[in-house]
C-alpha positions as CSV (number, residue, x, y, z in Angstrom):
1,M,-27.0,5.1,21.9
2,S,-25.4,7.0,19.0
3,Y,-22.0,6.2,17.6
4,M,-19.6,8.6,15.9
5,Y,-18.4,6.5,12.9
6,S,-15.7,7.6,10.5
7,D,-16.7,9.2,7.2
8,R,-15.3,6.1,5.5
9,I,-17.7,3.8,7.4
10,N,-20.6,6.2,6.9
11,S,-20.0,6.3,3.1
12,L,-20.1,2.5,2.8
13,P,-23.1,1.2,0.9
14,P,-25.3,-1.6,2.5
15,Y,-23.7,-5.0,2.0
16,L,-25.3,-6.4,-1.1
17,F,-25.6,-10.0,0.0
18,A,-27.1,-9.0,3.3
19,A,-29.7,-7.0,1.4
20,I,-30.3,-10.0,-0.9
21,D,-30.8,-12.2,2.2
22,E,-33.4,-9.8,3.6
23,G,-35.3,-9.7,0.3
24,K,-35.2,-13.5,0.2
25,K,-36.6,-13.8,3.7
26,E,-39.5,-11.4,2.8
27,A,-40.2,-13.4,-0.3
28,V,-40.2,-16.7,1.6
29,K,-42.7,-15.2,4.2
30,K,-45.0,-14.5,1.3
31,G,-44.9,-18.1,0.2
32,V,-42.6,-17.6,-2.8
33,D,-40.5,-20.6,-3.8
34,V,-37.0,-19.0,-3.9
35,I,-34.1,-20.4,-5.9
36,D,-31.1,-18.9,-4.0
37,I,-28.3,-17.8,-6.3
38,G,-27.0,-15.1,-4.0
39,V,-23.7,-15.5,-2.2
40,G,-23.1,-19.0,-3.5
41,D,-23.5,-21.2,-0.4
42,P,-23.0,-24.9,-1.1
43,D,-26.3,-26.8,-1.4
44,Q,-24.6,-30.2,-0.8
45,P,-23.0,-31.4,2.4
46,T,-19.2,-31.4,2.7
47,P,-17.7,-34.7,1.5
48,S,-17.3,-37.0,4.5
49,H,-13.5,-37.6,3.9
50,I,-12.9,-33.8,4.2
51,V,-15.0,-33.7,7.5
52,E,-13.0,-36.6,8.9
53,S,-9.7,-35.0,7.9
54,L,-10.7,-31.8,9.7
55,C,-11.7,-33.8,12.8
56,E,-8.4,-35.6,12.8
57,A,-6.5,-32.3,12.4
58,A,-8.5,-30.8,15.3
59,R,-7.4,-33.6,17.6
60,D,-3.8,-33.0,16.8
61,T,-2.4,-30.7,19.5
62,S,0.3,-29.4,17.2
63,T,-2.5,-27.5,15.4
64,H,-3.7,-25.8,18.6
65,T,-1.6,-22.7,18.0
66,Y,-1.7,-19.7,15.6
67,P,-0.8,-20.6,12.1
68,S,2.1,-19.1,10.1
69,Y,1.3,-15.5,9.1
70,T,2.4,-16.2,5.5
71,G,0.8,-19.6,5.2
72,L,2.4,-23.0,5.3
73,I,5.4,-23.2,3.0
74,T,4.2,-26.7,1.8
75,F,0.9,-25.1,0.7
76,R,2.7,-22.2,-1.0
77,E,5.0,-24.6,-2.8
78,A,2.0,-26.6,-4.0
79,A,0.3,-23.5,-5.3
80,S,3.4,-22.5,-7.1
81,A,3.8,-25.9,-8.7
82,W,0.1,-25.9,-9.7
83,Y,0.5,-22.5,-11.5
84,S,3.5,-23.8,-13.3
85,E,1.8,-27.1,-14.4
86,H,-1.5,-25.5,-15.5
87,F,-0.4,-22.2,-16.9
88,G,3.4,-22.2,-17.4
89,V,3.6,-19.3,-14.9
90,E,6.5,-19.4,-12.5
91,V,5.9,-17.8,-9.1
92,E,8.3,-17.8,-6.1
93,P,6.6,-19.6,-3.2
94,Q,8.6,-17.6,-0.6
95,T,7.8,-14.2,-1.9
96,E,5.0,-14.3,-4.5
97,V,2.4,-16.7,-3.0
98,L,0.2,-15.6,-0.1
99,A,-2.4,-17.8,1.7
100,L,-5.8,-16.1,2.1
101,I,-9.2,-17.1,3.5
102,G,-10.6,-16.3,0.1
103,S,-10.2,-14.1,-2.9
104,K,-12.4,-11.4,-1.3
105,E,-9.8,-10.8,1.4
106,G,-7.1,-10.3,-1.2
107,I,-9.2,-8.0,-3.3
108,A,-10.2,-5.9,-0.3
109,H,-6.6,-5.5,0.9
110,A,-4.8,-5.0,-2.4
111,P,-5.6,-1.3,-2.6
112,M,-4.0,-0.7,0.8
113,A,-1.0,-2.7,-0.2
114,F,-0.3,-1.3,-3.6
115,L,-2.0,2.1,-4.1
116,N,-0.7,5.5,-2.9
117,A,-2.5,8.7,-2.3
118,G,-4.0,9.9,-5.6
119,D,-3.6,6.6,-7.4
120,I,-6.6,5.5,-9.5
121,A,-8.4,2.2,-9.2
122,L,-10.6,1.2,-12.2
123,V,-13.6,-0.6,-10.8
124,P,-16.1,-2.4,-13.1
125,D,-19.8,-1.7,-12.6
126,P,-21.6,-3.9,-12.0
127,A,-19.0,-6.1,-10.1
128,Y,-18.6,-8.2,-7.1
129,P,-19.2,-5.7,-4.1
130,V,-15.7,-6.0,-2.7
131,Y,-14.1,-4.2,-5.7
132,K,-16.0,-1.1,-4.8
133,V,-15.8,-1.4,-1.0
134,G,-12.0,-2.2,-1.1
135,N,-11.3,1.0,-2.9
136,N,-13.5,3.1,-0.5
137,N,-10.7,5.0,1.2
138,P,-9.6,8.6,1.4
139,S,-6.5,8.3,-0.7
140,T,-7.6,6.1,-3.6
141,K,-9.5,7.5,-6.5
142,P,-12.0,4.8,-7.7
143,V,-13.2,5.3,-11.3
144,H,-16.2,3.2,-12.1
145,T,-16.3,1.8,-15.6
146,Q,-19.7,0.7,-16.9
147,V,-20.0,-2.9,-18.1
148,K,-22.5,-3.2,-21.0
149,N,-24.1,-6.5,-21.7
150,D,-23.7,-6.2,-25.5
151,T,-20.1,-4.9,-25.6
152,F,-18.6,-5.7,-22.2
153,L,-15.7,-7.7,-23.8
154,S,-15.0,-5.3,-26.6
155,R,-15.0,-1.9,-24.8
156,Y,-13.1,-2.5,-21.6
157,R,-9.5,-1.5,-21.4
158,F,-8.0,-2.1,-18.0
159,S,-11.0,-3.1,-15.9
160,N,-12.6,-6.5,-16.6
161,N,-15.6,-8.2,-15.2
162,T,-17.2,-11.5,-16.3
163,R,-20.7,-12.6,-15.3
164,N,-19.8,-16.3,-14.7
165,N,-20.6,-16.8,-11.0
166,N,-23.9,-18.7,-10.6
167,C,-24.8,-18.4,-14.2
168,K,-21.9,-20.2,-15.8
169,G,-21.1,-17.7,-18.5
170,I,-17.5,-18.1,-19.6
171,A,-15.2,-15.5,-21.1
172,A,-12.6,-16.5,-23.6
173,R,-9.0,-16.8,-22.5
174,C,-8.2,-13.6,-24.5
175,A,-10.4,-11.7,-22.0
176,C,-7.6,-12.0,-19.5
177,R,-4.7,-11.8,-22.0
178,S,-5.7,-8.4,-23.3
179,P,-5.8,-6.5,-20.0
180,C,-2.6,-8.2,-18.8
181,R,-0.8,-7.0,-21.9
182,K,-2.0,-3.4,-21.2
183,V,-0.9,-3.6,-17.5
184,K,2.6,-4.6,-18.6
185,L,2.8,-1.4,-20.7
186,G,2.1,1.0,-17.8
187,N,2.6,1.4,-14.1
188,S,-0.4,-0.6,-13.3
189,F,-1.5,-4.0,-12.0
190,A,-4.6,-6.2,-12.4
191,V,-6.6,-7.9,-9.7
192,F,-8.7,-10.9,-10.6
193,G,-11.0,-12.9,-8.2
194,I,-11.2,-16.0,-10.4
195,T,-10.8,-18.8,-7.9
196,R,-13.5,-21.0,-9.5
197,E,-12.2,-20.6,-13.0
198,L,-8.6,-21.4,-11.9
199,S,-9.8,-24.6,-10.2
200,Q,-11.3,-26.0,-13.4
């Protein structure tokens, strides 16, 4: 059976982590001892107290309904307080905090929420795949900026990408401060998927 997919679907590249998984399977078949640093799956079991809390919540019939569309206000207030305590940044929990299933969801939907037809999205290359896929739509103009290993911190202007995931490289705080200053000067905004760094 053939399917008539949209041009947008047909233009999507293969999902990187699915391709990595296929390569890993082929290597394992050949007897290669693979150290998996692909998508970042946990290699340790979830702590037992978290599992027990999940079980307890599942038995509570008040949780057997759809959740709030904007996320629990108690969670959003806690997130707001955390930002204030750790970074001195004040965000309004009612209007400036949104609960997501992960930063990938937010990055993927940000272009649809904030960009109009003809707007430009600066996408680092290489980067986490969702930056490219999220801007793969008929109206947005993605501009790919090359990230060089030797000068990636000195040459970027608006688009920033650090190679910390799975290899523990850490960019200095100024790596975020500089693009944020530039964003304030123009009609622009920055998107960072830095959940791991913020949790430290």
